[in-house]
N, C-alpha and C positions, 0 to 999 in steps of 0.2 A: 544455574549454570546452564549454560545453552552451547549448542553445536553449529557452526557456521557452514553449511554448504551452498554452493554455487552463489555466495555473496549474499548466502538469505540465512538468518538467523530461526533456528529451529528451538526449544525451549526442552532442554531434557532433565531436568530436573525441577519437581512440582513443588511450589511453597503451600505448608498446610493450612495457612490461612486462607488462600486462593480455593483450594481443595473444598474446604469445610463451606466458606461461601457458593461454592457452585452448587454443592449439593442441597445446602439449605434453599441457593433458589429453585430448586428443582424440586423440593417438599414444598416450598409456601405457595406456590403457585398454583400446584393442584391439590392442597390439602384446603388453602384457604376459600377455593372455588366451592368445594366439597362442602364448606361447614355453612358458608354464606347461604347456599340454595337448601340445606336442608334445614337450618335455623328459621331463615324467614328469605322466601324469596323477595328478591327488590326488583325495584318497579322495573318497567320495560324500556322507561327510557336510559338509566345508569347502564341496561346490557348493551343497548344498540349503542350508546357511546363508547363503550367500554371492548367493547367488540369491533368498532372504529378503531379505536386508539392503538388496539393491541397490534391488527392488520397493517397499518401505517409503519409500526413499528416493525414487525417482522419484514414490509418492505422495505425500509429505510435500510434495515441491519443486513439485507440481500443483496441493494445497489448499491448501497455506499461504503460497506465494508466489507462482505464476504465475496464479492465479484472483483473491486480493487484489489483486494489480497489477493487472490485467484492467479489474477495479468501478471502481478509481481513477479510471479515462480513458473507460471506457463505458456503458452503460445495464445493466442487471441481464439484460434479456434476449436483448442481442445476445452478454452472455459466457456464458450457457447455451447460446444455438444455435450461436455458435462453436466451444465445448466438444464440443457432440455432435457437430456436424458433424466433427469431428478426430476421434472414437470411431469413426462411422461410414467415415468416408475410409480411415483406418489397417486397419478389420477388412475393406474392400474388398480392400488393398493387401496383407495378411496372408492373406487367402482366395485371390487368385487368384496369388500368389506366395510359398506357405509356408516357412518354413525347412529346410534338409536336418537329419533327425535322423536315429538310429542305427538305425530300422528298416529305410532303406532298404536298410542292409547286410545286410537277412532276404533280402532277395527272391532269386531263384534267378538271373536274369542281369540284373542293372542297368545301366543303359546311363551307364558313368560321363562320357563326355562331355556326356549333357543332364544328369546330376545335379550336376555341377560347373559347368554353366552357369545351372541354375535358381538354384544355389548363391549363384553372384555376382550374377547379378539380383536374389535376393530379399534380399541384403544389403545392395545397392548402396542397393535404395527404403527400407529399413527405418533405413540411414545418416542418406539425406537428410530426413528429418522431425526426426531428432534434431539434426543442425548446425541447422537453421533454428530448433529452439527455443533452444540457443544465441544463434545470431546477433540473435533476435528480444529477448530477454531481456539482453544487452549492449547495445543500444541506446537500454535504459532507463535500465541505470544496469551499470557495470562487475562489481558483486558479487553482482548478480542473474543475470548472464550466467556469471558463475565458477563460482557457485552450482550452476546447471543441469549445467555441463560436468562439475563431481565428482560429481553424481548418473549421469548418461549413464555417465561414466568406471566406476564403481562396478559398472553392469550390464553393463557392455561385457565387463571382465575373466569373468565365470564364463558368459556368455553366448557369448566367443568360445573361454572351453575348452571348452564343450558343442557346439561348431559345429565345431572344425578339427580333431575326435576323427576324426569320422566322413568327414571331409572327406577325414584322413592314411590313412585305412581306404580309401578310393576311388581317390585317388593315388599311395600308396604312396614317396611322396616329400615328407620335410619340406620343404627348402627351395621348393619348387613349392606346398606348400599354405600356406605362410605367406607370400608373394610374393600368391599369390592374395588369400587376408583381407586383407593389407595394401593391397594395391589399392583396395580398397571406400571404404579410410580416404578416399581423393580424395573422395567423394560426401558425405561428414559434412560435410568444409571446404567443400564448395561450397554447402549447406546454411546454413552461417553466414555465406557471403558473401554470400548474398542476404537472410539472414536480417538483418544487420548492414548492409548497403552499398546496398542496395537498398531495406529495408521503413523504414530511419532518417531516410528525404526524403519518407516519403509522410505522410498524416493521421492524427493519435491514436486514431482510430476504428479505423482499418486496423489499427494497430500495436497497440491494445487486443484488438482480435478472434485478431489472431496470436498474441497472449500465450495467450488461453483453447484457442486451436485447437492449439496446442504443448502444452496440459496435456491435451487430448483423447486426442492422439498416446501422451502418456506412460504416461495413466492406464489405456488400451486395452494398452500394452504390459505394464505389471504386472500388470493381471488378469486376461488372457488369456491371458500367457505367462509370465514371472516366477513369478506365484506358483503355479500349476499346476506348474508346471517341481521348485518348491522340495519338494512333494511334503510340505507342513506335517504333515498325520495321521498321514504314518508316521516323519517325522523331527520330533514336538512340539517338542522341547527347544531343537535348533539350530535351528531355525524360527525358532520362536516369538524366542529370543535374537537373531535376525538382523533380525527385524521391529521391535522394541524397539529396538536398537541405532541403526539406520536413520533412526527416528524424530528419537530423541534428537540425531543428528547436524546433521539438517536443522535441528532448533530451536535447536543452538548456534551454528550459521552466522549464522541468521535472527538469534539475540541477538547477537550480536557482528559481525556483519555492516556 
């Protein structure tokens, strides 16, 4: 069932199979990365290629899908302002609560309790806007929400591998590390619930601005975190291959979606 407002269709009834697919994608990307990182740390080339792939998917979804969809329902200037606000907002979050990294393990006397706490808070605040992006996209069309969820799941796998390895180095307990990371998935679900169930009932202007805002979030994650982490210059072949493959995937999803 759909609601037509201003010539644009907003889906007001959710299909159970689409909902289950969205929830599965949210959990799969997060938990798969954790399991891979805990069972056997993959080769660095695999991580670099995966990060590049995820970065290009996130950028592709932002500029080929989220921004064009927002421009269909809001003026250009509102889309630009919302996009830039998303970048600035996520930068503020990222600077305040950065992700934990392997450099932490090189400190002489790291505070394990504080480090784990900062990691959980940082991951939760990173997951919240990701879920929001999925929910807002899903409020417009199921395929857009699923496409965004695919892109985010793709970046969650290498990101969680890179996160859980140093976390395990701090806790020295596999199960505890796994539980800590999986708990933060709840914040991505909260973001999805807010994005779909709350924003779907608002005006189209707010929905369009939310799409551009989500694009800003995803663009920042790609440019500031994923691309530098992929170390493209040092791993040119595998990283460029990942970048190209990610864009091709987004284009194929857009074509057949």
